[in-house]
DOMILO-947907 format. One record per residue (C-alpha): x, y, z. Coordinates in steps of 0.1 Angstrom, whole numbers, plus 5000, padded with zeros to 4 digits. Layout:
<rs>
XYZ;...
</rs>
This chain:
<rs>
833811729360;830811979355;829612079321;827412379312;826012539280;825212909277;823713149249;821413079225;820912689210;823212589180;823212229163;825912009177;825712089216;824411739226;827311589204;829711819221;828211719254;828111339244;832011339235;832911549268;831111319291;832111009274;835811109278;835511209311;833610869324;836210659303;839010819323;837210769359;835411089362;832011159377;830311409354;827311649362;825511879339;824312209353;820912269339;820212579323;823912699325;824612979350;821013029357;820412839386;824212849400;823613219403;820513189421;821612939447;818812699437;821512429419;820212179395;822511919383;821911609362;824211309361;825511219328;825310859325;826110619295;822110569296;821610939290;824510969266;823210719242;822310859209;822011229219;824911309194;822411279166;820011529178;819711889183;819012109212;820712049247;819911759271;820811989300;819212299284;820912639287;820313009293;821613339286;822713419321;826613489324;829013649349;828713999335;826814279343;824214459322;826814669307;829014349297;831514429328;832714129351;830114119381;832314029412;829413919429;828313679404;831713559399;832413479435;828913289439;829513089408;833112999421;831712909456;829212689440;831812479421;833912439450;830912329472;829912079442;833511949442;834112049407;837512049398;837412059360;834812269341;833712249306;831612539292;830112529259;829112869244;829813179225;831813489235;830013589267;830413239277;834013209269;834613519289;832713389319;834813079314;838113289314;836713469348;836113129366;839413019358;841113359369;839213399399;839213039410;843113079416;843812749395;841612529417;839012489387;840612409357;838512539328;838112459292;835812639266;833912489236;833412739211;829712709198;827312949177;825412969145;826913319144;830513199136;831913509153;834513359177;838113449167;839213079161;842613039143;842912949106;839513049098;837912749115;834212799121;832412769153;830212469155;826612459145;827312709117;827712449092;824212299099;822812649103;824112739069;822812409054;819212449070;818912839060;819812769027;816912509020;814612789035;815613019012;815812788982;812212728989;811413088990;813213168958;810812948940;807613078957;809113428947;809413328913;805813188911;804213468928;806413738912;807513908944;810513978964;810913808999;812814029025;814413769048;816313859079;818713589091;820013559126;823813669132;823713909160;826614149152;828213969122;827013869088;828613529083;825313319085;823613589060;826713599035;827013209035;823413159031;823313389001;826113248980;825012878988;821212938978;821913188950;819613438966;819613768945;820714028973;822714039009;823114329032;825414259059;826614519087;830314489078;829714669047;829115009066;832615129080;830715379107;829715239142;826115329135;824215429105;820615549099;817715319089;817015539061;820415459048;820415089051;816815069034;818315279007;821115048999;819014748999;816314918977;819015018954;820114648948;816514518943;815814828919;818814728899;817314388891;814214538876;815914808858;818714608841;817614238841;813714318840;813314098869;810614188897;810913878918;813713748942;815113718977;817013958996;818613849025;819414089054;821713989083;820114069118;823414239125;822214549106;819614609131;822714669157;824114879132;821015129130;821215449153;819115379188;816915669182;815615579146;814115289165;811915539182;810415689151;809815369133;806015229137;806014889154;809514909165;810514869201;814114809220;814414559245;817614409262;818614029272;820413909303;823713989289;822714349279;822714279242;819814469222;816914179217;816614199180;814213889180;811614149194;812414419168;810414339136;813614409114;812014239085;808414419086;810214769091;812514699060;809114589040;807314919050;810015149043;810514969006;807014979001;807215379009;810015398982;808115208957;805415478960;807315698934;807815448909;805315458879;803715148865;803414808886;805114808916;807014558933;805214328961;807514278991;807013989017;808613959050;810313659066;812613559093;815113269096;816413219127;814812979158;813912729136;817512659126;819212669161;818212319174;818212149142;819811819140;823511849131;825111749097;827611499097;830411769097;829411909127;829111619147;832611509135;833911849145;832111819180;833411499185;837011609182;836311929203;834911739231;837311469232;840011729230;838611959257;838511659284;841811549271;843311889280;841611879314;843011539321;846811639313;849011819336;849512149316;847012429328;846712739307;846213039334;843013179329;841312889311;841712749275;839512729245;839812419225;840512479187;841412229156;844612279139;845712009113;842911799124;843811779159;842511989191;844812229201;843912449237;844512809233;844713079259;841313259267;843313549278;844813569243;841513639228;840813929250;840214219229;841014609237;837614629255;838614329279;836214109264;836413819237;837013979205;834313929180;835313769145;833313989117;833113929079;836313999059;834914239032;838114179012;837613819011;836813598978;833713508995;832513869000;833713958965;831713658950;828513798967;829114148956;829614008918;826113828922;824814178930;826314348902;823514408875;824414618845;
</rs>
């Protein structure tokens, strides 16, 4: 049985690897981990790591990934299945004697898992374990992706510290939090920490908006605290996903902004100084305000939460997912196109990866429901009159 991890880090990866490998070894399977996900599989220089009991001992308690990971997947730059990559991957798994494969990752990895299952003609049974701090995979019954709970916990502690600093120094922090195209992490962190303001992409119905409009909405919410509550300090949380909402041409006219893409064809927001761009725009809007102006400080939260040690709930969650994933691979049932393991009623349940494909042919992304009570709670927090 092979295990690989792709996409960005998330707390609980090692725990998922631990559960998968232990279950497989206890049932007589040899288990290998493919180093850096699909990276070396596609380049032809295979790097594999035998996952023995000694290697697995205690890894469920720590962050990171014992077999590392990469952004490489089986899609081309435009997110379309790449037949050359798919054929190479399937041939490598066949040559390595892999009859069962566990993939751990987000939406692109789930789609790649589906492609391996489909194009191997059933020779390779595939199960995907959903992982991402973004919480944007369409799991049933609103179940979170693993790593999300830990990410919210760590991000909340960071924001609480900044709130105290903002109060002590009488200034506003503009904090951009990871989340790619969805605002789950930013929204949950805002509600949990008690931060003053949040801005998420799901608030805007248009596919793209101008940077000026996003900045105006953020500035209006901050200004309301000064106008109605006489408060000139706080923390404003901005979801990274706002960057994906901004028209590409706007970035060309913003000083210091640049556009780069990762291996999966996604805009590399880590290279767009979104917090800095918002700070500069807010300072510009402040120039027309008489009297003492608000002081803005930029901050980013992201990389420091991705490989944090998982909280207990994520450890237990990944243990269930890992055991369930391998349990599915050991039984006779085989879902065509591969399966994704989920939890329903406290028990692992495999669901068809094919059933999760959206109109685009890719795994659908779960976004924040702006009619939810959680979002309404956040909006109520920001209503100052």
